[in-house]
N, C-alpha and C positions, 0 to 999 in steps of 0.2 A: 573479604580481604582480596587485594589485587596483586597479582604476580605477573612477571613478564618472562616468557621462555627465552628471550634474548639474553637475560642476565641471571635468572633464577633456575635452579634445578628442582624438578618435581620430587616430592618426598612420598612417604607411605600413604599419606592422606589422599594423594592423587593417583597413585599407581597400584594400590592394593584393594580398591573397591570399597573404601570407607563411606563415600557419599551415597546417598539414596538415589539421586538422579544426576546424570551427566547431560547437560544441555549444550548442544553444539551450535554456536552462532549467537552473538550478543547484540542482536538488533531488537526491533520492537517486540517480536514474539518471544525471543529468548530471554531478554531481560525481564519482561512482565511475567513470564512463566516462572523464572527463578525467584522473583519477589513474592509471587503468590505461593509457591511451594514453601518458601521460608516462613511465610505467615501461617501455613498449615502444619508447621513443625518438621519439615523435611530439610535435610542438608543437600546442598547443590554444588556441583562442579560445573562451572560455566567456561566454555572454551571459545575464544575469539581469534580469528586469523589475523586481524589487523591490530593496530596499536591504540593508544588512548585517544588519538586524534587521527584524522585522515592523512595517510602517507601515500605519495605517488607510487612508490615501489610496491606497496601492498596491493595495488590495483592490478598488477601484472597478470595474475591468474584469471582475471575477468576478460582479458583480450580474447575476442571470439571471432569466428568466421561467420559471415552472413551469406545465406544462400537464396533468400527470397526477397521481399520488399525491404526497403530501407527501414531499419529499426534502431533508433538512436539509443534507446534505453538499455540495450544490452551492454553498452559501454558507459553511458552517462547517468544511468538510473540505478546503479548498484555501487555500494560503498563498503569496503572492507575495513571496519574500525569499530570500536566500542560505540554502540548506538546505531550502527548500520545506516540504512537510508534515512533514519530520523535525524541524522546530523545535517541533512541537506534539504529535507522536504519542508512544506509549509505547515503541516500538522492538521490537514483537513480530515474530519471524522464523519462517517455516515454508515449506518447499518445497511445490509442488503434488504431488498424488498421481500415481502412474504412470497410473492410470485416467483422470485429467483430460486426458492427452495422447492417449489411445486413442479410437478410434471405438466408441461404445456404441450398438448397434442400437436400443435403446429410448429414446435421447435424440437428437432431431432435430438435425442439423448439428453433432454432437459430433466431437471429434478435432482434433488439431493436425497440421500438415504434417510433424512429426517426433516421435520418441519422447522420453520423459523422459531416456533415456540420453544424448541429444545435449547435455543441460545438466549432466550429473553433475559434471564437473570445474569447470564454470563456477559451479555452486552452491557448490562448495568454495572457490573464489576469492572469491565474494561474501561468504562468512562472514568471511574475513580483512578485507575492506574494511569490513565492518560492525562490526569490533572483536570478533568472535566466533571468531577463529582458535584460541583456547585452550579453547573450550567443549568439553564431552564430546560427541562426534559421534553416538553411538548411544544411543537411549533405554534399552535394557536395561542399558547400562553405568552410567547414572545411577541406576537402581533398585538395581543391584548395590552401588553405592557407599553407598547408604542401608541396605543389608542388608535389602531388601524385595523380594518377588517383583513382577514387572511385572504390573499389573492385567489381568485376563482376564474378559471378559463375553461371553455369547452374543449375537451380533447387533451388538455394538458393539466397536470397537477402540480401545485406549488409545494415546495419543501425547502427546508433549511439545513445546510450542513453546519457543523460546529468545528471550531479550530482550537487546537491545544494551545494554551497560554505558553507552555514550555514544550516545544516540539521534540527536543532531543531527550530520548528516554534514558540515556546513560547519565546525562546531567540531572534529570528529574529524580532518578533513583540512586544517585551516587552514594548516599548515606547507607543504603541497604547493601550495595555492592562492596563497600569498604568495611562493613561490619562482619560479625561472626555468622557462620551458617552458610555463606556463599564464598567459594574460592574461584575467583575470576582469573583465568590465564590468558594474557594477551600474546599475540604472535604465535598462537598455537593453532596451526593450520591442519585440519583433518585431512588425512591422505588415504585412510583405509580402515577396515574393521577387522578385529579378531573375533572369529565366530567358530562355534562348534555345533553343528546341527542348526536348530532354530534359535539357539542362545547366543547373544552377543556378549562377549567378555571384555571388550575394550575398543577404544577409538585411538588409532595411531595418528600422532601429530608430530609436526616438525616446523621449524622456521624456514624462511626462504633462503637464509644465508648459511645454514648448517645442515649437514646430512643426517645428523643424529635423530632418531625417531623414538618417541616415548609413547607408551600405551597407557592412556588414562582410563581408569576403570570405575564403575559404579554398578548399582543394581539394575537400573533402567537407563535408557538412552533416548534422547529426543533431539531430532535434527531440525533446527530453525534457521536454515541457510538462505531462505529466499527461494522462489520458484525455480529460476533457471539453474542456480547453483545446486539446489537439492537434486534436480534431475541429473545434472552432470555427475555429481558425486556417486549416485547409485547406478549410473550407467557405466562407470569405470569397469573394465574387464577384470574378472577375478577367477581364480581357480575354482572349479566346481560350478561356474555359471552364476546367474542372478536369480536366486529362488523367489525374489519378490516380483519378478516379471513374468509370471505364468500367463498373464493376460496379453502380453506383448504390447501393453499400452504405455509402458514407461517412456516418457519423453513425447508422447503423442498428445494431440489436442491442446497445444499451447494457446493461450488466449491473452490478449491485452485490449485495453479500451482504445477504440479509434477516436482520435481527437482531430477536429477540423473546423475551420470557419465555414459555415454553410450559408450565411445570409448577412446582408447589411440591414441594420435596424435604424429606422428614422423616427424617433419619438415625436408624438403629436403635441405633447405637453411635458416639458422637462421636469417640472416639479412633481407631477403625478407619476411619471416614469421612475423618477428617483425614489419615490415613496415605495414603489413596488420592488425595485431591483438593487438599490444601493446596499452595500454591506451594513450589517447592524452590529452595534457595540452596546452590550447591556450587562451591567454589573460585572465588568471585567472580562466578559467573554464575547467572542466574535461569531456571528452567524451570517451565512452566505445564502441569499435567496436564489433558488434555481427552479427549473421546470422539467418535469419528467413526462414522458408519453404515457397517457392514461392506459391502464391495463385493458380496458374495453377496446381501445383503438388498436392495441397490439394484437389482440385476439381477432378482431374483425379484419385487419389487414394481413394477418399471418406474419408478423414481424417480431423482432427482438426488443429487448428493453433498451431504452435510450433516454438521455436527458441532455440538457444544455444550460449554459450560463450566459449572461450578458457580459461581454468583454469590453471594457471601456478603454479607449486609447486617445491620448491627448499629447500635446507638445510638452506638457509639464509632468508627464507620467513618471519619467526617470527621477526628476527632482522630488516629486511627491513620495516616491518609494524610498528614496534615501532619507527624507525627513522622518518617515514613519519608522524606519529601522533605527535611527538615532534616538528617537523618543522612546522606543521600546527598550533599548538598552538602558537608558537613563531611568525609566520607571522600574526596571528590574534590578537596579543597583549595579549593573555591569559597567561601571565607569571606565574600566580598563579597556573596553571595546569601543570607546568613543575617543577620537583624537581631535586635535585642533582643527583639522580640515572639516570634520563633521560639524563642529560648532560654527565654523565660518560659513559653512553651507546653510545652516539654520538662519544665520543673520542675513545672508544674501537673499534668501527666499522667505524672508519674514512674512510678506503679504500672503503667500501661499500657505505657510504654516498657520497663520491666523485664521484663514478660511477653513482649513482642516479642523482646527481646534474648536471653532464656533459650531461647525456642523456636528462634530462629535459631542460637544457639551450640551447643546440645545436640543438636538434631535436624535442623538445616539446613532448617527449614520455616518458612513464614509462620504468624503467629499469627491465628487466628480464634476469637473468644469462643464458649463453649459455647452461649450463647443466640442466636447469630447465626442469622438466617433464611437459608434457602438456596433459590435459584431456579435452574431449569435454563434457560439462555439459549442459544438455537440460532443458528447461522450457516449459512444455506442458500444453495446455488448457485442461480443463475437459469438458465433454459433458454438455450442458445446462440443460438436464433433468437428471442430476446426481442422483444416488440413495443415495448419502450422505445426512445426515439430522442433524438438530439441534432440540433437544427436551429437556424436563426438567427431571431431576432426582428427587428422592423423598427426597433428603437432602436439607436443607436450609443453607444459608451462614450467615455471621455475620450481614447482613442487613435484614435478614428475607426472602430473595428471594430464590426461588427454583434454584438449581444449573443447569448448562448446562450439557447436555448429548450429546456428539458429536459422530456421526457415519460416519467416512470418508472411502470412498471406491474408488477403481481404476477400471475402466471398461476395457473391451476388446478393445473398440475403442481407448482408450487412449494408451494402450500398442501397438496397431497396428500403431498409429500415431508416436510414438517414434521409432519403428522399421523402419518405412518409412523414418524418418529423418536420421537415421543412414545409411541406404542404399544410400540415396541421397547424404549425406555428403561424403561418401566413394568415390563416382564417381566425385562429384563437386570439391573436394579439391585435387584430385589426382596429379595435377601439382605442388602443393606447399607442400603437406604432405602425408604421408601414414596414413590413418585412419583405425584403427583396432577395429571394434565394439566388445563390450563385448559379450562373448559367451553365458552367461545366458540371455542377452537381446534377441538375435536372436533366441534362442530356446524357448523363452517365458516362461522360468522356473519361479517357485515361488520365487527362490533365487533372481531374479532381482527385483520383486515387493517388496520383504522384505527389500531391501536396498533403495527403493525410499523414498525421503524426501518430506515433504510439504515445501512451500516457505514463510510462514507467510503472504500470500496474500489471505486474507479471503474475499470471495465474495458469493453472493447468499443467499437465505433464506427469502428474502422479495422482490420477483421479481416485476419489474416494468411492468405494463400493463394498457391499456386504460380502460378495464372493470374490475370491482371488482371480477367477476367470473374467471378472468384469472391471477390475481396477487394480490399483497398486497398494493402496492402504485401506484399512477397514473404516467403518463409520466412527470407531473410537480412535482413529489415527494410527493404529498399529500397522507397521509395515508387514504386508502379507509375506508369509514364509519365515517370519521371526516371532519370537515369544516375548521380547522385551525392548524392541526398537520402534520408535514412533517418529512421525514426520508432522511438523506443525508449521505450515507455510501456505501461501496461496497456491502452491503446486497441487494441493489436494482438492481444490474447488472443482466440482463437476461443471458449474456454470459461473459466469463472470459478472452478470448484471451490468450496472453502469457505475456503481458506488466504488469509491476508493476501497481497496481490499484490506487495508491495515486493521481497521476496527474489527472486522469479522475474523481475521487471523488471531487477534488478541483474545476475542471472545472464545474461539476454539481452544486457545491456550489455557483460559480459565477453566473450561470444561475438562480439559486433559489434566490440569493440576488436581482437580477433585478426584479423578480416577487414580492418579498416581499416589495421592495421599492416602487412599483407602487400601492400597496394595500392601 
């Protein structure tokens, strides 16, 4: 059932601890966790600071102070609404590598407190909750269905990411959210905790427009606020100090993926190149070919995990994207999201639409014009002991909370990793394309660092560790210093790999749901 704190008043079911679990944050992790807990027979109180759709006013608490390098995602990559960032992302899904969980002697502070195998079945369940349960699970099976060999390059490994048919988890799971067992409260912004010793007794919430505060109660509490907001919430000063920060690591070692164009790519044969790198559409699912730096190269060169994609750019790119969006709405029956201008655009660009359709229907591939320019765009891991940090500024937001101060930095190890990738790609792809690395990258000039982007992949700040002296949450996601408060977001990641973090966050949520269901 869905309620709104702007118009509804919480009752006994919300304020007297009737629910088994209170989940704070209705984004990808929070909604999937709530749905899974419901399936396991638990009642859920779900709190969301935003409304049913994105509202400009609701974004105000995210306004932050920047202290380090330019970081766009602190403002443009966070969304306070039902569905969270999934209301605006593309829906790309990829698990972390096995090596991301392991300790790498050449990478300081690397390694998770458990192996990837701990998440294997939870990754599988996450795919189902992402709407990808019917997707082909193994990359080689996708290539086999296309009657093509899996790409093979020396020093680089081919892999496929998968894309959610319905990226917005609030829309995907709306029936569950509206049904019994889940009580979703909108415009319920968490502003503090009621605690006694290690026991959390309530989450204090309020709207932006009213000063009244309500303490929502349950047996257990899970914070799924996103990495930056999770760190900000638990950094807020409170009487008695911060028992969960015995390590002093709260807000430390923030990580994001470094995105940058690192080379121009000149295909030697467009048809062959397209067979390797054009997006794949198979039985209703989208697969995106990419290339990761081989683990052996990482170890030999003493660098981080890194991957890249072929970015196609052409004069018809904007028109092609608009056509795809219109067709997607029509195929999903969302006729209300298609207007006369969209239909007129289809008629105007009919030849382009026909080429897209033929490429899709005959070869199950995306259409990229022969004249399209190609850039190699890298996604690089940041070192686990990153000097980047989340702290608090002296200014308060509309909820009375101190704002975020983000200091994002790029280290010499990350720059060397990207340079290693460029050199490896130049040699590995020589038979299919001429790869020309950017001059400013190879010289290590500040000009290259200045054009590096963040990826909206916020991780770190509440590192997972077995001992309270080494981290902020336990391997079971329990907030150190508490008995019934958990954190499930990218903030707990010890390392960031290169993969989009959402899939791994949801897998962690599935693992946590099992633990809470047993309690």
